[in-house]
MMTF fields as JSON, N, C-alpha, C and O atoms, coordinates in Angstrom:
{
  "mmtfVersion": "1.0.0",
  "mmtfProducer": "UNKNOWN",
  "numBonds": 287,
  "numAtoms": 288,
  "numGroups": 72,
  "numChains": 1,
  "numModels": 1,
  "chainsPerModel": [1],
  "groupsPerChain": [72],
  "chainIdList": ["A"],
  "bondAtomList": [4, 2, 8, 6, 12, 10, 16, 14, 20, 18, 24, 22, 28, 26, 32, 30, 36, 34, 40, 38, 44, 42, 48, 46, 52, 50, 56, 54, 60, 58, 64, 62, 68, 66, 72, 70, 76, 74, 80, 78, 84, 82, 88, 86, 92, 90, 96, 94, 100, 98, 104, 102, 108, 106, 112, 110, 116, 114, 120, 118, 124, 122, 128, 126, 132, 130, 136, 134, 140, 138, 144, 142, 148, 146, 152, 150, 156, 154, 160, 158, 164, 162, 168, 166, 172, 170, 176, 174, 180, 178, 184, 182, 188, 186, 192, 190, 196, 194, 200, 198, 204, 202, 208, 206, 212, 210, 216, 214, 220, 218, 224, 222, 228, 226, 232, 230, 236, 234, 240, 238, 244, 242, 248, 246, 252, 250, 256, 254, 260, 258, 264, 262, 268, 266, 272, 270, 276, 274, 280, 278, 284, 282],
  "bondOrderList": [1, 1, 1, 1, 1, 1, 1, 1, 1, 1, 1, 1, 1, 1, 1, 1, 1, 1, 1, 1, 1, 1, 1, 1, 1, 1, 1, 1, 1, 1, 1, 1, 1, 1, 1, 1, 1, 1, 1, 1, 1, 1, 1, 1, 1, 1, 1, 1, 1, 1, 1, 1, 1, 1, 1, 1, 1, 1, 1, 1, 1, 1, 1, 1, 1, 1, 1, 1, 1, 1, 1],
  "groupList": [{"groupName": "MET", "atomNameList": ["N", "CA", "C", "O"], "elementList": ["N", "C", "C", "O"], "formalChargeList": [0, 0, 0, 0], "bondAtomList": [1, 0, 2, 1, 3, 2], "bondOrderList": [1, 1, 2], "singleLetterCode": "M", "chemCompType": "L-PEPTIDE LINKING"}, {"groupName": "PRO", "atomNameList": ["N", "CA", "C", "O"], "elementList": ["N", "C", "C", "O"], "formalChargeList": [0, 0, 0, 0], "bondAtomList": [1, 0, 2, 1, 3, 2], "bondOrderList": [1, 1, 2], "singleLetterCode": "P", "chemCompType": "L-PEPTIDE LINKING"}, {"groupName": "LYS", "atomNameList": ["N", "CA", "C", "O"], "elementList": ["N", "C", "C", "O"], "formalChargeList": [0, 0, 0, 0], "bondAtomList": [1, 0, 2, 1, 3, 2], "bondOrderList": [1, 1, 2], "singleLetterCode": "K", "chemCompType": "L-PEPTIDE LINKING"}, {"groupName": "ARG", "atomNameList": ["N", "CA", "C", "O"], "elementList": ["N", "C", "C", "O"], "formalChargeList": [0, 0, 0, 0], "bondAtomList": [1, 0, 2, 1, 3, 2], "bondOrderList": [1, 1, 2], "singleLetterCode": "R", "chemCompType": "L-PEPTIDE LINKING"}, {"groupName": "SER", "atomNameList": ["N", "CA", "C", "O"], "elementList": ["N", "C", "C", "O"], "formalChargeList": [0, 0, 0, 0], "bondAtomList": [1, 0, 2, 1, 3, 2], "bondOrderList": [1, 1, 2], "singleLetterCode": "S", "chemCompType": "L-PEPTIDE LINKING"}, {"groupName": "THR", "atomNameList": ["N", "CA", "C", "O"], "elementList": ["N", "C", "C", "O"], "formalChargeList": [0, 0, 0, 0], "bondAtomList": [1, 0, 2, 1, 3, 2], "bondOrderList": [1, 1, 2], "singleLetterCode": "T", "chemCompType": "L-PEPTIDE LINKING"}, {"groupName": "TRP", "atomNameList": ["N", "CA", "C", "O"], "elementList": ["N", "C", "C", "O"], "formalChargeList": [0, 0, 0, 0], "bondAtomList": [1, 0, 2, 1, 3, 2], "bondOrderList": [1, 1, 2], "singleLetterCode": "W", "chemCompType": "L-PEPTIDE LINKING"}, {"groupName": "ASP", "atomNameList": ["N", "CA", "C", "O"], "elementList": ["N", "C", "C", "O"], "formalChargeList": [0, 0, 0, 0], "bondAtomList": [1, 0, 2, 1, 3, 2], "bondOrderList": [1, 1, 2], "singleLetterCode": "D", "chemCompType": "L-PEPTIDE LINKING"}, {"groupName": "TYR", "atomNameList": ["N", "CA", "C", "O"], "elementList": ["N", "C", "C", "O"], "formalChargeList": [0, 0, 0, 0], "bondAtomList": [1, 0, 2, 1, 3, 2], "bondOrderList": [1, 1, 2], "singleLetterCode": "Y", "chemCompType": "L-PEPTIDE LINKING"}, {"groupName": "VAL", "atomNameList": ["N", "CA", "C", "O"], "elementList": ["N", "C", "C", "O"], "formalChargeList": [0, 0, 0, 0], "bondAtomList": [1, 0, 2, 1, 3, 2], "bondOrderList": [1, 1, 2], "singleLetterCode": "V", "chemCompType": "L-PEPTIDE LINKING"}, {"groupName": "ALA", "atomNameList": ["N", "CA", "C", "O"], "elementList": ["N", "C", "C", "O"], "formalChargeList": [0, 0, 0, 0], "bondAtomList": [1, 0, 2, 1, 3, 2], "bondOrderList": [1, 1, 2], "singleLetterCode": "A", "chemCompType": "L-PEPTIDE LINKING"}, {"groupName": "GLN", "atomNameList": ["N", "CA", "C", "O"], "elementList": ["N", "C", "C", "O"], "formalChargeList": [0, 0, 0, 0], "bondAtomList": [1, 0, 2, 1, 3, 2], "bondOrderList": [1, 1, 2], "singleLetterCode": "Q", "chemCompType": "L-PEPTIDE LINKING"}, {"groupName": "LEU", "atomNameList": ["N", "CA", "C", "O"], "elementList": ["N", "C", "C", "O"], "formalChargeList": [0, 0, 0, 0], "bondAtomList": [1, 0, 2, 1, 3, 2], "bondOrderList": [1, 1, 2], "singleLetterCode": "L", "chemCompType": "L-PEPTIDE LINKING"}, {"groupName": "GLU", "atomNameList": ["N", "CA", "C", "O"], "elementList": ["N", "C", "C", "O"], "formalChargeList": [0, 0, 0, 0], "bondAtomList": [1, 0, 2, 1, 3, 2], "bondOrderList": [1, 1, 2], "singleLetterCode": "E", "chemCompType": "L-PEPTIDE LINKING"}, {"groupName": "ILE", "atomNameList": ["N", "CA", "C", "O"], "elementList": ["N", "C", "C", "O"], "formalChargeList": [0, 0, 0, 0], "bondAtomList": [1, 0, 2, 1, 3, 2], "bondOrderList": [1, 1, 2], "singleLetterCode": "I", "chemCompType": "L-PEPTIDE LINKING"}, {"groupName": "GLY", "atomNameList": ["N", "CA", "C", "O"], "elementList": ["N", "C", "C", "O"], "formalChargeList": [0, 0, 0, 0], "bondAtomList": [1, 0, 2, 1, 3, 2], "bondOrderList": [1, 1, 2], "singleLetterCode": "G", "chemCompType": "PEPTIDE LINKING"}, {"groupName": "PHE", "atomNameList": ["N", "CA", "C", "O"], "elementList": ["N", "C", "C", "O"], "formalChargeList": [0, 0, 0, 0], "bondAtomList": [1, 0, 2, 1, 3, 2], "bondOrderList": [1, 1, 2], "singleLetterCode": "F", "chemCompType": "L-PEPTIDE LINKING"}, {"groupName": "ASN", "atomNameList": ["N", "CA", "C", "O"], "elementList": ["N", "C", "C", "O"], "formalChargeList": [0, 0, 0, 0], "bondAtomList": [1, 0, 2, 1, 3, 2], "bondOrderList": [1, 1, 2], "singleLetterCode": "N", "chemCompType": "L-PEPTIDE LINKING"}],
  "groupTypeList": [0, 1, 2, 3, 3, 4, 5, 6, 7, 8, 6, 4, 9, 7, 10, 11, 12, 13, 14, 14, 15, 3, 13, 0, 13, 0, 10, 3, 13, 1, 13, 2, 10, 16, 17, 10, 1, 1, 15, 5, 3, 9, 14, 11, 3, 10, 13, 16, 7, 1, 5, 16, 15, 8, 1, 3, 2, 8, 11, 3, 14, 9, 12, 15, 5, 17, 11, 13, 14, 5, 15, 2],
  "groupIdList": [1, 2, 3, 4, 5, 6, 7, 8, 9, 10, 11, 12, 13, 14, 15, 16, 17, 18, 19, 20, 21, 22, 23, 24, 25, 26, 27, 28, 29, 30, 31, 32, 33, 34, 35, 36, 37, 38, 39, 40, 41, 42, 43, 44, 45, 46, 47, 48, 49, 50, 51, 52, 53, 54, 55, 56, 57, 58, 59, 60, 61, 62, 63, 64, 65, 66, 67, 68, 69, 70, 71, 72],
  "secStructList": [7, 7, 1, 1, 4, 4, 4, 2, 2, 2, 2, 1, 2, 2, 2, 2, 2, 2, 2, 2, 2, 2, 2, 2, 2, 2, 2, 6, 1, 2, 2, 2, 2, 1, 7, 7, 7, 6, 6, 7, 7, 3, 3, 3, 3, 3, 3, 3, 7, 6, 6, 6, 7, 7, 3, 3, 3, 3, 3, 3, 3, 3, 6, 6, 1, 1, 7, 3, 3, 3, 3, 7],
  "xCoordList": [91.807, 92.096, 93.341, 93.326, 94.372, 95.536, 95.07, 94.08, 95.719, 95.34, 95.603, 94.847, 96.713, 97.141, 96.19, 96.19, 95.458, 94.444, 95.157, 94.601, 96.494, 97.122, 97.446, 97.917, 97.244, 97.603, 96.141, 96.168, 95.141, 93.826, 93.666, 93.186, 94.029, 93.759, 94.711, 94.358, 95.88, 96.775, 96.131, 96.24, 95.468, 94.796, 93.549, 92.998, 92.912, 91.504, 91.605, 92.682, 90.471, 90.379, 90.851, 91.537, 90.483, 90.85, 92.374, 92.946, 93.03, 94.449, 95.153, 96.12, 94.622, 95.229, 95.145, 96.085, 94.015, 93.873, 94.812, 95.511, 94.88, 95.916, 97.326, 98.117, 97.75, 99.052, 99.317, 100.366, 98.399, 98.57, 98.532, 99.198, 97.831, 97.917, 99.324, 99.855, 99.834, 101.256, 102.304, 103.311, 102.029, 102.973, 102.922, 103.96, 101.731, 101.606, 102.399, 103.198, 102.176, 102.935, 104.501, 105.221, 104.952, 106.421, 106.935, 108.057, 106.065, 106.512, 106.823, 107.556, 106.344, 106.581, 108.013, 108.581, 108.649, 110.05, 110.918, 111.43, 111.085, 111.627, 113.094, 113.563, 113.827, 115.158, 115.212, 116.095, 114.307, 114.097, 113.3, 113.627, 112.271, 111.416, 112.058, 111.864, 112.82, 113.416, 114.816, 115.383, 115.527, 116.869, 117.306, 118.172, 116.765, 116.865, 117.904, 118.13, 118.494, 119.379, 118.538, 117.336, 119.145, 118.461, 117.822, 118.404, 116.614, 115.92, 115.209, 114.758, 115.081, 114.556, 112.925, 112.364, 112.281, 110.94, 110.291, 110.918, 109.084, 108.349, 107.207, 106.479, 106.925, 105.77, 104.836, 105.265, 103.541, 102.632, 101.472, 101.047, 100.985, 99.778, 98.824, 99.24, 97.515, 96.62, 95.437, 95.138, 94.72, 93.502, 92.533, 92.859, 91.25, 90.265, 89.069, 88.743, 88.403, 87.187, 86.211, 86.053, 85.585, 84.727, 83.445, 82.822, 82.973, 81.703, 81.899, 81.16, 82.869, 82.988, 84.246, 84.391, 85.114, 86.215, 87.386, 88.299, 87.389, 88.548, 89.714, 89.529, 90.884, 92.119, 92.262, 92.254, 92.398, 92.539, 94.066, 94.548, 94.809, 96.266, 96.868, 96.255, 98.181, 98.883, 100.413, 100.901, 101.122, 102.407, 103.159, 102.683, 104.333, 105.247, 106.624, 107.199, 107.143, 108.457, 109.257, 108.865, 110.323, 111.265, 112.258, 113.14, 112.316, 113.123, 114.641, 114.966, 115.491, 116.941, 117.272, 118.391, 116.275, 116.626, 116.002, 115.292, 116.236, 115.66, 114.383, 113.915, 113.826, 112.694, 111.379, 110.88, 110.844, 109.473, 108.65, 109.101, 107.416, 106.431, 105.216, 104.833, 104.681, 103.515, 102.502, 102.828, 101.379, 100.387, 99.127, 98.639, 98.646, 97.276, 96.403, 95.258],
  "yCoordList": [114.897, 114.228, 115.168, 116.398, 114.339, 115.008, 115.793, 115.411, 116.802, 117.545, 116.866, 117.018, 116.108, 115.476, 114.222, 113.281, 114.32, 113.16, 111.822, 110.783, 111.847, 110.624, 109.894, 108.762, 110.426, 109.855, 109.384, 108.829, 109.651, 109.431, 107.935, 107.493, 107.215, 105.643, 105.155, 104.203, 105.744, 105.319, 105.619, 104.837, 106.712, 107.17, 106.756, 107.161, 105.851, 105.236, 104.319, 103.828, 104.079, 103.208, 101.8, 101.148, 101.341, 99.996, 99.9, 98.952, 100.895, 100.937, 100.956, 100.232, 101.823, 102.029, 100.619, 100.219, 99.949, 98.629, 97.674, 96.95, 97.62, 96.731, 97.052, 96.112, 98.317, 98.643, 98.151, 97.566, 98.379, 97.892, 96.362, 95.791, 95.722, 94.261, 93.713, 92.701, 94.522, 94.108, 94.474, 93.789, 95.494, 95.91, 94.779, 94.313, 94.339, 93.172, 91.954, 91.385, 91.561, 90.501, 90.641, 89.734, 91.884, 92.201, 92.085, 91.619, 92.543, 92.466, 91.228, 91.169, 90.06, 88.634, 88.327, 87.49, 88.97, 88.583, 89.892, 90.149, 90.718, 92.015, 91.973, 92.912, 90.853, 90.755, 90.725, 91.304, 90.08, 89.941, 91.241, 91.7, 91.688, 92.698, 94.054, 94.941, 94.311, 95.683, 95.64, 96.613, 94.55, 94.345, 94.746, 95.616, 94.168, 94.562, 93.573, 92.535, 93.817, 92.854, 91.686, 91.847, 90.496, 89.29, 89.657, 90.384, 89.168, 89.412, 90.719, 91.039, 91.524, 92.758, 92.569, 91.541, 93.507, 93.468, 94.681, 95.723, 94.515, 95.564, 95.885, 94.98, 97.233, 97.822, 98.401, 99.231, 98.06, 98.591, 99.105, 98.435, 100.285, 100.829, 101.382, 101.914, 101.275, 101.751, 102.299, 101.784, 103.328, 103.738, 103.701, 104.223, 103.079, 103.044, 103.78, 103.766, 104.466, 105.125, 104.085, 102.98, 104.41, 103.505, 103.352, 102.318, 104.105, 103.961, 103.276, 102.335, 103.704, 103.257, 102.276, 101.591, 102.3, 101.294, 101.645, 100.833, 102.859, 103.154, 103.53, 103.971, 103.364, 103.711, 105.266, 106.052, 105.616, 107.05, 107.407, 108.448, 106.376, 106.699, 105.279, 104.226, 105.43, 104.016, 104.4, 105.45, 103.526, 103.793, 102.359, 101.385, 102.331, 101.185, 101.609, 102.539, 100.899, 101.226, 99.859, 98.902, 99.855, 98.746, 98.954, 99.766, 98.401, 98.653, 98.484, 97.55, 99.304, 99.255, 99.697, 99.49, 100.359, 100.857, 102.239, 102.618, 103.029, 104.333, 104.227, 105.222, 102.931, 102.732, 102.883, 101.966, 104.074, 104.337, 105.151, 106.018, 104.763, 105.488, 105.846, 105.065, 106.925, 107.425, 108.12, 109.088, 107.624, 108.228, 108.672, 108.026, 109.884, 110.369, 110.648, 111.048],
  "zCoordList": [108.972, 107.711, 107.088, 107.052, 106.628, 105.961, 104.714, 104.089, 104.373, 103.184, 101.829, 100.869, 101.798, 100.53, 100.39, 101.184, 99.382, 99.027, 98.9, 99.255, 98.35, 98.297, 99.506, 99.401, 100.661, 101.85, 102.688, 103.786, 102.093, 102.836, 103.03, 104.074, 102.121, 102.415, 103.518, 104.215, 103.712, 104.801, 106.093, 107.038, 106.173, 107.389, 107.688, 108.712, 106.787, 107.099, 108.24, 108.577, 108.849, 110.107, 109.75, 110.538, 108.569, 108.079, 108.077, 108.615, 107.466, 107.28, 108.636, 108.874, 109.526, 110.911, 111.704, 112.391, 111.559, 112.279, 111.629, 112.337, 110.302, 109.649, 110.018, 110.094, 110.266, 110.72, 112.135, 112.404, 113.014, 114.362, 114.436, 115.3, 113.624, 113.545, 113.085, 113.542, 112.129, 111.649, 112.789, 112.97, 113.473, 114.671, 115.678, 116.149, 116.005, 116.985, 116.489, 117.233, 115.241, 114.661, 114.775, 115.19, 114.358, 114.494, 115.819, 116.015, 116.901, 118.322, 118.801, 119.788, 118.217, 118.598, 118.349, 119.051, 117.367, 117.003, 116.855, 115.766, 117.941, 117.742, 117.258, 116.615, 117.581, 116.987, 115.46, 114.826, 114.948, 113.457, 112.712, 111.618, 113.484, 112.792, 113.061, 112.23, 114.161, 114.398, 114.534, 115.032, 114.125, 114.212, 115.585, 115.684, 116.71, 118.043, 118.619, 117.996, 119.679, 120.487, 120.976, 121.183, 121.17, 121.761, 123.033, 123.838, 123.249, 124.512, 124.665, 125.765, 123.57, 123.54, 123.821, 123.441, 124.434, 124.665, 123.989, 123.798, 123.653, 122.931, 123.674, 124.08, 123.934, 124.618, 123.689, 122.886, 123.684, 122.707, 123.591, 124.532, 123.265, 123.895, 122.907, 121.877, 123.187, 122.21, 122.957, 124.035, 122.462, 123.022, 121.904, 120.838, 122.05, 120.992, 121.543, 122.73, 120.515, 120.763, 121.466, 120.946, 122.59, 123.332, 122.544, 122.785, 121.728, 121.075, 119.703, 119.412, 118.828, 117.514, 117.301, 116.289, 118.362, 118.252, 117.354, 117.202, 116.739, 115.903, 116.775, 117.909, 116.274, 117.097, 117.259, 116.311, 118.603, 118.887, 119.014, 118.569, 119.705, 119.919, 119.787, 119.96, 119.451, 119.282, 119.657, 119.239, 120.441, 120.756, 120.76, 121.343, 120.078, 120.18, 120.551, 119.986, 121.522, 122.011, 122.07, 122.738, 121.368, 121.255, 122.347, 122.067, 123.535, 124.557, 124.16, 123.427, 124.597, 124.32, 123.014, 122.545, 122.321, 120.959, 120.893, 121.824, 119.816, 119.633, 118.727, 118.174, 118.596, 117.75, 118.483, 119.134, 118.348, 118.987, 117.99, 117.242, 118.08, 117.218, 118.125, 118.997, 117.918, 118.586, 117.623, 116.937, 117.612, 116.689, 117.477, 118.404, 116.987, 117.551, 116.456, 116.665]
}
């Protein structure tokens, strides 16, 4: 858990699932969402806890750009 209490909501399971959901929507139109060149593909990888289902890792790569995020 982050030390700054003001960031706790952002790191909640609900917030993280919402962010991943938005990322999935954005990946449908990478030219618009990421200002990427036409025909750009987005790779998304996630690992979820097998017992509780919360996101353990998430990665998004917009091919052909330097737009990559990785969270653990």
